[in-house]
C-alpha positions, 0 to 999 in steps of 0.5 A: 336505890336510896342511901344515907350519907354514911353508907356511901363509902361502903357502897363505893367500895363494892363498885360504881353505879352509872347514876348518882343523885345527891340532895340536901342542904348541907354543903360540906357533906354534899361536897364530900359525897361528890368528891368520894364519887369522883375519886372512885370514878377516876380510879375506874378510868373516868378521866374527863369531866363536864359540868352543867348548871341548870339556871332559868327556864330556857336551859338547853337540855339537849347539850346534857343529853348529848354529853354521853356520846361526846367522848374526846380522843383522850378519854375512855370514860367521862363524868357528867355533873348536872347541878340544879340549885333551885331543885326545879328542873321545869317541864323540859328538864323533867322529860330530859332527866327521865330520858337521861336516867333511862340511858344511864343504865345502858352506858358504861362509859359515862358516870352522871352525878345530879346535885340538888338542894333539899327536896320536899315530899311533893318534889320527891314524888315527881316522875323525874325524881322517881326515874333517878331513884329507879335507875341510879343511887340517891343519897339524902344528905341531912343536916347535922342537928345540934344534938348530934353535933358533939359526936360528929366533932369527936368523929372528925377529930378522930380521923386526924388522930385527935380526941378530947380528954375522957370524962366530964371535961371531954363532954364539956369540950365537945359541947363548947365546940358545938356551941361555937360552930352550930349551924355552920358545918363547913366552918366547923370542918375548918376549925377541926382542921385548924386544931390538927395544924396547931396541936399534935395527935393525941388528947386535946384539953378544954383550954386548947379548944377554947383558945383555938376555936372561933365563934363561927356559929350561924343561927336559924330562926326556925331552929330557935323555935325548937330550942325554945320549945325544948326549954334550952334556956342557955342555947336560946340566949346564945341564938338570940344574941347571934341573930341580933348580931347577924342583923336578923329582922326582929319581925321574923324572930317575933313571927317565929315565936308568935306562931308557936304560941298561936299554935299552942293556943289553937291546939289547947282550945281544940283539946278543951272542946274534946278533940284528942291531942293527936287529931288536934296536932294534925289539924294544925299541921304540927308534925315531926320534931315540933309534934313531939315538943307540943306533946310534952308541953300541952298536957301541962299548959293551962288555959290561963298560961296560953292566954297570957303568952298570946297577950305577950306576943301581941304586946311585943308585936307592938313594941317592935313597931314602935308602940311602947307598953307599960312594964315591958322593955322599949327595945325590940330585941329586949322584948323578944328576949323576955317573950322567949324566956317566958315561953321557955319557962312555960315549956319547962313547966314553970310559971314565968316570973312576975315582972 
């Protein structure tokens, strides 16, 4: 049985299943999901708890398999938690998990929670994960994307009796808040709790939020790619500033931008040779969010623009490695900003300004 994170609360109100699997890369929501399951379990008499963290190829799975039959004299029911930080249980672990999943359905005294990171398609098609799905409940915990962060913040504020003012000011307040906490949901949760301590229930003004909320955003170079291709100029500037402040490697930021440019050029060339856009995208392994962005950009991307971007990416690669170029900044980060701005303008359907 598969559930989304926001379906878990309603599910638990109807009763517990003996086996739960939580998988995803959002630590706050994974922690909240596990806490909700534990609370429901304690309410039903599962008072004893044991935790096993799978680390290394020589983990002793026999102890986990035996845990279900090892109740103490002081507990009628127990919780067994299995944490697999790598998402790779190994050959022995795969067999043990399949056995554990089959046993779980027949053991009313033991509640098992398996926690995993985000899993790729191949891993989720493995026999051990299929056994977890078949015999229990799997909860996929997706990352809160930037576009859905403002309503998430508003919902969390509402849970503590607070709200932003209505209208345009309220939307500006939520956008400001989201800019300050993007990529760091745990810190966002803490900032929301801080507002609950600083101000009474009711409306929060933009000034109050600006004064209280710290800049705790954390940026990902792969999210930078989406922001650039979406043409979100202000967000791209913030992300580049944040990545530089965090000590991100210039070469990694360049690789992200250059890889998008190379992919745009390859797809554009394929289209020029008569290949349909959907087929060209599949051939270059472009899908998901990036597929939709490419579909928007490519029809208006000229051969000359694609070639110009590719040349600029080559120039910036040299600047990062210490090779100055006429008409370009000598500083690597400044050169990266110019390359990103050119790509943003191209994504917006504009011709980059002459330098």
